C-alpha positions as CSV (number, residue, x, y, z in Angstrom):
1,X,-80.4,94.1,16.3
2,X,-79.6,90.6,17.4
3,X,-76.0,89.6,17.1
4,X,-75.4,86.1,15.9
5,X,-72.8,83.9,17.7
6,X,-70.2,82.3,15.4
7,X,-68.3,79.1,16.0
8,X,-64.9,79.4,14.3
9,X,-63.2,76.1,13.3
10,X,-59.6,75.9,12.2
11,X,-58.9,73.1,9.9
12,X,-58.0,71.5,6.5
13,X,-55.6,69.7,4.1
14,X,-52.8,71.3,2.1
15,X,-53.9,73.3,-0.9
16,X,-51.6,71.3,-3.2
17,X,-53.7,68.2,-2.4
18,X,-56.9,70.0,-3.5
19,X,-55.4,71.0,-6.8
20,X,-53.8,67.6,-7.5
21,X,-54.9,65.8,-10.6
22,X,-54.9,62.0,-10.8
23,X,-53.2,61.4,-7.5
24,X,-51.5,58.0,-6.9
25,X,-52.8,56.0,-4.0
26,X,-50.5,55.9,-0.9
27,X,-48.4,52.8,-0.5
28,X,-49.5,52.3,3.1
29,X,-52.5,53.4,5.1
30,X,-52.1,56.2,7.7
31,X,-52.6,54.7,11.1
32,X,-55.8,55.8,12.8
33,X,-54.9,58.2,15.6
34,X,-55.6,57.3,19.2
35,X,-58.1,60.2,19.4
36,X,-61.5,60.6,17.9
37,X,-60.5,58.7,14.8
38,X,-59.7,55.7,17.0
39,X,-63.4,55.5,17.9
40,X,-64.3,52.9,15.3
41,X,-66.8,50.1,15.3
42,X,-66.6,47.9,12.2
43,X,-69.0,45.3,13.6
44,X,-71.9,47.7,14.4
45,X,-75.4,46.4,13.8
46,X,-76.8,49.6,12.6
47,X,-75.6,52.5,10.3
48,X,-74.9,56.1,11.1
49,X,-74.0,58.8,8.5
50,X,-72.6,62.3,8.8
51,X,-72.5,64.7,5.9
52,X,-71.9,68.4,5.1
53,X,-73.5,71.0,2.8
54,X,-70.5,71.0,0.3
55,X,-70.7,67.9,-1.8
56,X,-66.9,67.9,-2.4
57,X,-66.3,68.6,1.3
58,X,-64.0,71.5,0.4
59,X,-64.3,74.8,2.2
60,X,-62.6,78.2,1.8
61,X,-61.9,80.1,5.0
62,X,-64.8,82.3,5.7
63,X,-67.3,79.7,4.4
64,X,-70.0,78.5,6.8
65,X,-70.7,74.8,7.3
66,X,-73.8,72.9,8.1
67,X,-73.7,69.3,9.1
68,X,-76.4,66.6,8.9
69,X,-76.5,63.2,10.7
70,X,-78.9,60.3,10.3
71,X,-78.9,57.0,12.1
72,X,-80.7,53.8,11.2
73,X,-81.5,53.3,14.8
74,X,-82.6,55.8,17.5
75,X,-80.2,56.7,20.2
76,X,-78.0,59.4,21.7
77,X,-76.0,61.5,19.2
78,X,-72.6,63.1,19.7
79,X,-71.1,65.1,16.8
80,X,-67.3,65.7,17.3
81,X,-65.1,68.0,15.2
82,X,-61.3,67.6,15.1
83,X,-59.3,70.6,13.7
84,X,-55.9,70.7,12.0
85,X,-54.2,71.0,15.4
86,X,-55.9,67.9,16.7
87,X,-58.2,69.8,19.1
88,X,-61.7,68.2,19.6
89,X,-64.9,70.2,19.8
90,X,-68.4,68.8,20.5
91,X,-70.9,70.4,18.2
92,X,-74.0,68.4,19.2
93,X,-75.6,68.5,21.7
94,X,-75.3,72.2,22.2
95,X,-77.0,75.1,23.9
96,X,-79.7,75.3,21.2
97,X,-80.0,71.5,20.7
98,X,-79.7,70.3,24.3
99,X,-81.5,67.0,23.9
100,X,-79.2,64.7,22.1
101,X,-81.7,61.8,21.8
102,X,-82.6,61.3,18.1
103,X,-85.2,59.1,16.4
104,X,-84.4,56.4,13.8
105,X,-83.7,57.9,10.4
106,X,-84.4,61.4,11.7
107,X,-82.3,64.0,9.8
108,X,-80.5,66.1,12.3
109,X,-79.1,69.5,11.2
110,X,-76.2,71.2,13.0
111,X,-76.7,74.1,13.5
112,X,-80.4,73.3,13.7
113,X,-83.3,75.6,12.7
114,X,-83.4,78.6,14.9
115,X,-80.0,78.0,16.4
116,X,-78.4,81.4,17.1
117,X,-74.9,80.4,15.9
118,X,-73.1,79.5,12.7
119,X,-70.1,77.3,12.0
120,X,-67.6,79.4,10.1
121,X,-64.3,78.1,8.7
122,X,-61.1,80.1,9.4
123,X,-57.4,79.7,9.1
124,X,-55.2,77.8,9.7
125,X,-56.2,75.5,6.9
126,X,-55.6,71.8,7.0
127,X,-57.2,68.3,7.3
128,X,-60.0,67.9,9.8
129,X,-62.5,65.2,10.8
130,X,-66.2,65.3,11.5
131,X,-67.3,62.3,13.5
132,X,-70.8,61.2,14.5
133,X,-71.3,58.7,17.3
134,X,-74.8,57.2,18.2
135,X,-75.2,55.0,21.2
136,X,-78.3,53.4,22.6
137,X,-77.4,54.8,26.0
138,X,-75.9,58.2,26.8
139,X,-72.2,58.3,27.5
140,X,-71.2,58.5,31.1
141,X,-67.8,60.0,30.5
142,X,-67.7,63.2,32.6
143,X,-66.8,65.6,29.8
144,X,-69.4,64.2,27.4
145,X,-72.4,64.3,29.7
146,X,-75.3,66.2,28.1
147,X,-75.6,68.7,30.9
148,X,-72.0,69.8,30.3
149,X,-72.2,69.9,26.6
150,X,-75.4,71.9,26.5
151,X,-73.9,74.8,28.2
152,X,-72.2,76.2,25.1
153,X,-72.6,76.2,21.3
154,X,-69.3,74.3,20.7
155,X,-67.8,72.7,23.8
156,X,-64.0,71.8,23.8
157,X,-63.3,68.2,24.7
158,X,-59.9,67.4,26.2
159,X,-57.7,64.5,25.1
160,X,-58.6,62.8,28.4
161,X,-62.3,63.3,27.6
162,X,-61.8,61.6,24.2
163,X,-59.8,58.8,25.8
164,X,-62.5,58.2,28.4
165,X,-65.2,58.1,25.7
166,X,-63.1,55.7,23.6
167,X,-62.7,53.3,26.6
168,X,-66.4,53.5,27.4
169,X,-67.4,52.8,23.8
170,X,-64.9,50.0,23.3
171,X,-66.3,48.2,26.4
172,X,-69.8,48.7,25.1
173,X,-71.2,45.8,23.1
174,X,-70.7,46.5,19.3
175,X,-74.5,46.1,18.8
176,X,-75.2,49.1,21.0
177,X,-73.3,51.9,19.2
178,X,-72.2,53.0,15.7
179,X,-70.2,55.8,14.2
180,X,-69.2,57.4,11.0
181,X,-66.7,60.1,10.0
182,X,-65.8,62.2,7.0
183,X,-62.7,64.3,6.2
184,X,-63.0,67.9,5.2
185,X,-60.6,70.0,3.2
186,X,-60.2,73.8,3.7
187,X,-58.1,76.2,1.8
188,X,-57.0,79.8,2.5
189,X,-58.9,82.5,0.7
190,X,-56.1,85.1,0.9
191,X,-53.1,83.0,-0.3
192,X,-54.5,81.2,-3.3
193,X,-57.4,80.9,-5.6
194,X,-60.1,78.4,-4.5
195,X,-59.2,75.0,-6.0
196,X,-60.7,74.3,-9.4
197,X,-63.1,71.4,-9.6
198,X,-60.9,68.5,-10.4
199,X,-61.9,65.8,-12.9
200,X,-63.2,62.6,-11.4
201,X,-60.3,60.1,-10.9
202,X,-60.7,56.4,-11.4
203,X,-59.1,53.7,-9.2
204,X,-59.2,49.9,-9.3
205,X,-58.4,47.4,-6.6
206,X,-58.1,43.7,-7.5
207,X,-58.2,40.9,-4.9
208,X,-57.5,37.4,-6.2
209,X,-57.5,34.6,-3.6
210,X,-56.8,31.2,-5.0
211,X,-54.4,29.9,-2.3
212,X,-55.2,29.5,1.4
213,X,-53.1,29.0,4.5
214,X,-55.7,26.5,5.8
215,X,-55.1,23.3,3.9
216,X,-58.7,22.4,4.4
217,X,-59.8,25.1,2.0
218,X,-59.5,23.9,-1.6
219,X,-57.2,26.1,-3.8
220,X,-58.5,27.8,-6.9
221,X,-55.7,28.2,-9.5
222,X,-58.1,30.1,-11.9
223,X,-58.2,33.1,-9.5
224,X,-54.6,34.1,-10.4
225,X,-55.7,34.1,-14.1
226,X,-58.8,36.1,-13.2
227,X,-56.7,38.7,-11.5
228,X,-54.3,39.0,-14.4
229,X,-57.2,39.3,-16.9
230,X,-58.8,42.1,-14.9
231,X,-55.5,43.9,-14.3
232,X,-54.9,43.9,-18.1
233,X,-58.4,45.1,-18.7
234,X,-58.2,48.0,-16.3
235,X,-54.7,49.0,-17.5
236,X,-55.6,48.8,-21.2
237,X,-59.2,50.1,-21.2
238,X,-60.2,51.4,-17.8
239,X,-58.4,54.8,-17.9
240,X,-57.4,54.2,-14.3
241,X,-55.3,56.7,-12.4
242,X,-54.0,54.0,-10.1
243,X,-54.4,50.3,-9.5
244,X,-53.7,48.0,-6.6
245,X,-53.5,44.2,-6.6
246,X,-53.6,41.8,-3.6
247,X,-53.1,38.2,-4.6
248,X,-53.0,34.9,-2.6
249,X,-50.6,35.4,0.4
250,X,-51.0,39.1,0.2
251,X,-54.8,38.9,0.6
252,X,-55.0,38.5,4.3
253,X,-57.9,40.1,6.2
254,X,-55.5,42.7,7.7
255,X,-54.2,43.6,4.2
256,X,-57.7,43.9,2.8
257,X,-58.6,46.1,5.7
258,X,-55.6,48.3,4.9
259,X,-56.5,48.3,1.2
260,X,-59.8,50.0,2.1
261,X,-58.1,52.5,4.3
262,X,-55.7,53.3,1.5
263,X,-58.7,53.8,-0.9
264,X,-60.4,56.1,1.7
265,X,-57.3,58.1,2.4
266,X,-56.0,58.4,-1.2
267,X,-59.2,59.4,-2.9
268,X,-61.7,62.3,-2.8
269,X,-65.5,62.6,-3.0
270,X,-66.5,62.3,-6.6
271,X,-63.8,59.7,-7.5
272,X,-64.8,56.3,-8.9
273,X,-63.5,53.1,-7.4
274,X,-63.8,49.6,-8.9
275,X,-63.2,46.7,-6.5
276,X,-62.8,43.3,-8.2
277,X,-62.7,40.1,-6.0
278,X,-62.3,36.5,-7.2
279,X,-62.2,33.6,-4.8
280,X,-64.3,31.6,-2.4
281,X,-67.3,32.8,-0.5
282,X,-69.2,31.3,2.4
283,X,-72.2,31.9,4.6
284,X,-72.5,31.8,8.4
285,X,-75.4,32.3,10.8
286,X,-76.6,35.9,11.0
287,X,-76.4,37.1,14.6
288,X,-77.9,40.5,14.2
289,X,-81.1,39.8,12.3
290,X,-80.4,42.0,9.3
291,X,-80.4,39.1,6.7
292,X,-83.7,37.9,5.2
293,X,-82.3,34.3,4.9
294,X,-80.8,34.3,8.4
295,X,-77.2,34.1,7.0
296,X,-74.3,36.5,6.8
297,X,-72.1,36.3,3.7
298,X,-68.3,36.0,3.9
299,X,-65.5,36.6,1.5
300,X,-62.7,34.1,2.2
301,X,-59.3,35.6,2.7
302,X,-55.9,33.9,2.5
303,X,-55.7,33.5,6.3
304,X,-59.3,32.5,6.8
305,X,-59.8,29.4,8.9
306,X,-62.4,26.9,7.7
307,X,-63.9,26.1,11.1
308,X,-63.9,29.8,12.2
309,X,-64.9,31.4,9.0
310,X,-67.2,34.0,10.5
311,X,-64.4,35.5,12.6
312,X,-61.5,35.1,10.2
313,X,-63.2,35.9,6.9
314,X,-64.5,39.2,5.6
315,X,-68.2,39.5,6.8
316,X,-70.6,41.5,4.6
317,X,-71.5,43.6,7.7
318,X,-67.8,44.5,8.2
319,X,-67.5,45.3,4.5
320,X,-70.5,47.6,4.8
321,X,-68.7,49.7,7.4
322,X,-65.6,49.9,5.2
323,X,-67.7,51.0,2.3
324,X,-68.9,53.8,4.5
325,X,-65.3,55.0,4.7
326,X,-65.6,55.6,0.9
327,X,-68.7,57.8,1.3
328,X,-68.9,60.4,-1.4
329,X,-67.1,58.2,-4.0
330,X,-68.7,56.0,-6.6
331,X,-68.0,52.5,-5.5
332,X,-68.5,49.6,-7.9
333,X,-68.0,46.0,-6.8
334,X,-67.3,43.2,-9.3
335,X,-67.5,39.9,-7.5
336,X,-66.7,36.5,-9.1
337,X,-67.5,34.4,-6.0
338,X,-70.4,32.4,-5.0
339,X,-72.0,32.4,-1.6
340,X,-73.8,29.1,-1.5
341,X,-72.3,28.3,1.9
342,X,-68.8,26.9,1.8
343,X,-65.6,25.9,0.1
344,X,-64.5,22.3,1.0
345,X,-66.0,18.9,0.3
346,X,-68.8,18.1,-2.1
347,X,-72.6,18.1,-2.2
348,X,-75.2,20.6,-1.1
349,X,-74.8,22.8,1.9
350,X,-76.2,21.2,5.0
351,X,-77.5,22.6,8.2
352,X,-74.1,21.8,9.7
353,X,-72.3,25.1,9.0
354,X,-68.9,23.4,9.5
355,X,-69.4,21.3,6.4
356,X,-69.1,23.4,3.2
357,X,-69.4,22.4,-0.4
358,X,-67.0,24.0,-2.9
359,X,-68.1,27.5,-4.0
360,X,-66.2,27.6,-7.2
361,X,-66.4,24.2,-8.9
362,X,-64.0,23.1,-11.5
363,X,-65.5,20.0,-12.9
364,X,-68.8,18.0,-13.3
365,X,-71.4,18.7,-10.6
366,X,-71.2,16.4,-7.6
367,X,-74.8,17.0,-6.6
368,X,-78.1,18.3,-8.0
369,X,-78.5,22.0,-8.0
370,X,-79.9,23.7,-4.9
371,X,-83.1,25.7,-4.9
372,X,-82.2,29.2,-5.9
373,X,-82.7,32.2,-3.7
374,X,-82.4,35.9,-4.6
375,X,-79.1,37.8,-4.8
376,X,-78.1,38.5,-1.2
377,X,-74.5,39.7,-1.0
378,X,-74.3,43.4,0.1
379,X,-77.8,44.1,-1.1
380,X,-79.1,44.5,2.5
381,X,-76.0,46.3,3.6
382,X,-76.0,48.8,0.7
383,X,-79.7,49.3,1.2
384,X,-79.0,50.3,4.8
385,X,-76.4,52.9,3.7
386,X,-78.6,54.1,0.8
387,X,-81.5,54.7,3.2
388,X,-79.4,57.2,5.1
389,X,-77.9,58.9,2.1
390,X,-75.0,57.0,0.8
391,X,-76.3,56.1,-2.7
392,X,-73.4,55.9,-5.2
393,X,-72.8,52.1,-5.1
394,X,-73.2,49.2,-7.5
395,X,-72.5,45.4,-7.3
396,X,-72.1,42.9,-10.1
397,X,-71.9,39.4,-8.7
398,X,-71.3,36.2,-10.6
399,X,-74.2,34.2,-9.3
400,X,-77.4,34.2,-7.2
401,X,-77.0,33.7,-3.4
402,X,-77.3,29.9,-3.4
403,X,-75.8,29.1,-6.7
404,X,-72.3,28.0,-7.5
405,X,-69.9,30.1,-9.5
406,X,-68.0,28.1,-12.0
407,X,-64.5,28.0,-13.5
408,X,-64.3,27.4,-17.2
409,X,-64.0,23.8,-18.3
410,X,-60.5,24.5,-19.7
411,X,-59.4,26.3,-16.4
412,X,-58.6,29.5,-18.3
413,X,-60.6,31.7,-16.0
414,X,-63.7,31.8,-13.9
415,X,-66.7,31.8,-16.2
416,X,-68.1,35.3,-15.5
417,X,-64.6,37.0,-15.5
418,X,-63.7,35.4,-18.8
419,X,-66.9,36.6,-20.5
420,X,-66.6,40.0,-18.9
421,X,-63.1,40.5,-20.1
422,X,-63.8,39.2,-23.5
423,X,-66.8,41.5,-23.9
424,X,-65.1,44.7,-22.7
425,X,-62.0,44.0,-24.8
426,X,-63.9,43.5,-28.0
427,X,-66.6,46.1,-27.9
428,X,-66.0,49.7,-28.9
429,X,-66.2,52.3,-26.1
430,X,-68.0,53.4,-24.1
431,X,-68.8,50.1,-22.4
432,X,-71.1,50.6,-19.4
433,X,-71.5,48.3,-16.4
434,X,-75.2,47.8,-17.2
435,X,-74.4,46.8,-20.8
436,X,-71.8,44.4,-19.6
437,X,-74.4,42.8,-17.2
438,X,-76.9,42.5,-20.1
439,X,-74.3,40.5,-22.0
440,X,-73.3,38.4,-19.0
441,X,-76.9,37.4,-18.0
442,X,-77.3,35.7,-21.4
443,X,-73.9,34.2,-22.0
444,X,-72.9,32.9,-18.5
445,X,-76.1,30.8,-17.8
446,X,-75.9,29.4,-21.4
447,X,-72.2,28.3,-20.9
448,X,-72.8,26.8,-17.5
449,X,-75.8,24.8,-18.6
450,X,-74.0,23.5,-21.6
451,X,-70.8,22.4,-19.8
452,X,-72.0,21.6,-16.3
453,X,-75.8,21.1,-16.4
454,X,-76.4,23.6,-13.7
455,X,-77.5,27.2,-13.2
456,X,-75.4,30.3,-12.7
457,X,-77.2,33.7,-13.1
458,X,-75.2,36.9,-12.6
459,X,-76.8,39.5,-10.4
460,X,-76.7,43.3,-10.6
461,X,-77.6,46.0,-8.1
462,X,-77.3,49.6,-9.2
463,X,-77.6,52.6,-6.8
464,X,-75.6,54.9,-9.0
465,X,-77.0,58.3,-10.2
466,X,-75.3,57.9,-13.6
467,X,-73.8,55.1,-15.6
468,X,-70.4,53.6,-14.7
469,X,-68.1,52.6,-17.5
470,X,-65.7,49.7,-17.5
471,X,-64.3,51.1,-20.8
472,X,-65.0,54.9,-21.0
């Protein structure tokens, strides 16, 4: 009789966290550790995703675990596991899967078919991390050389080995590697009942940026009114378990990054997160070739610099990586911005990317409308994550990619936000996101044509497996 080897992992979060209902979001993000969690590339040009066979990512000690990894691009895969004590183990490559080169979009299972070992969860329980790294070249760090890792079924990696790999990756061009991690939760079988399936929690994040540190970026007073409208809507009708608002001076790039970290750390798979943003948008030259129009889209933060918007604003590619940190949640974006190409001056966008027209216009049009192009904010990025398994996302945007998004003629709010809030406030529940879009796609263009003689057509992208409700 063949005896099967068993890899025992010691890991997890506190049981109380698993049983918590409607948890509040933390006030501040937990700083990423200098170890495996410090291996992070928010400007990667391809996408990697790691997942496990428990959808809620909760395991009771004694359970077995199987991991899967997919990468948008081929390369060399390293699958690292960090237990509750901070000890790191490399699960892939291993004795049975010695070749760590993988093909693009190949689904890699660990343990793989025919592998003579299992990954079994045992006490102590606590929080642990599963991290997948894919690089276009194999790592040269001594402890992470394939020959060394292929000797066992789960090879311990020292803190020095992790530091060496981090240094090597951080000095590798961002285009040549990517990573993704998930957190797992384990609970003790002999000290408590397994946690009951908790109801889906709902969270909202509101970012309103109408003031800017750079005086060359035109302010948008209506954004403060937009943020207040959406705050009232979510509080009155959204059944939110918690809500966070960043407005004007608070909405720096660093604070928005921390907001996404808070959402990742304070929520669990299955939760629903609504992210509303009102402000300016812009476009910059696409340097990685993933945009069909040759442009990357940018959300303009309080500390963005007009002449360096690609570096100081929030690039859609960076936002894609932050959305990956919310893997397992349902993530719904509501964006009242326009991405025609800029935010200062007048007239159409020119080939000179340092001269931008206003993206939210508050008066009569200063130039004829541009030719319209399809919706292009986050559609490519979410398609990338969807292709490798992250599907629960949706985006409702106020205008097509080359259109302006308008503020109401009386300045009471941005046009889309005003109609959205009015519709949700007046209609009996439940009010779905798709029904809201059906209303907006008729009312917003009609209003903009009547008052400004231009076109503004809301856009909707839905990758959700079931309807999302603004008013459950």
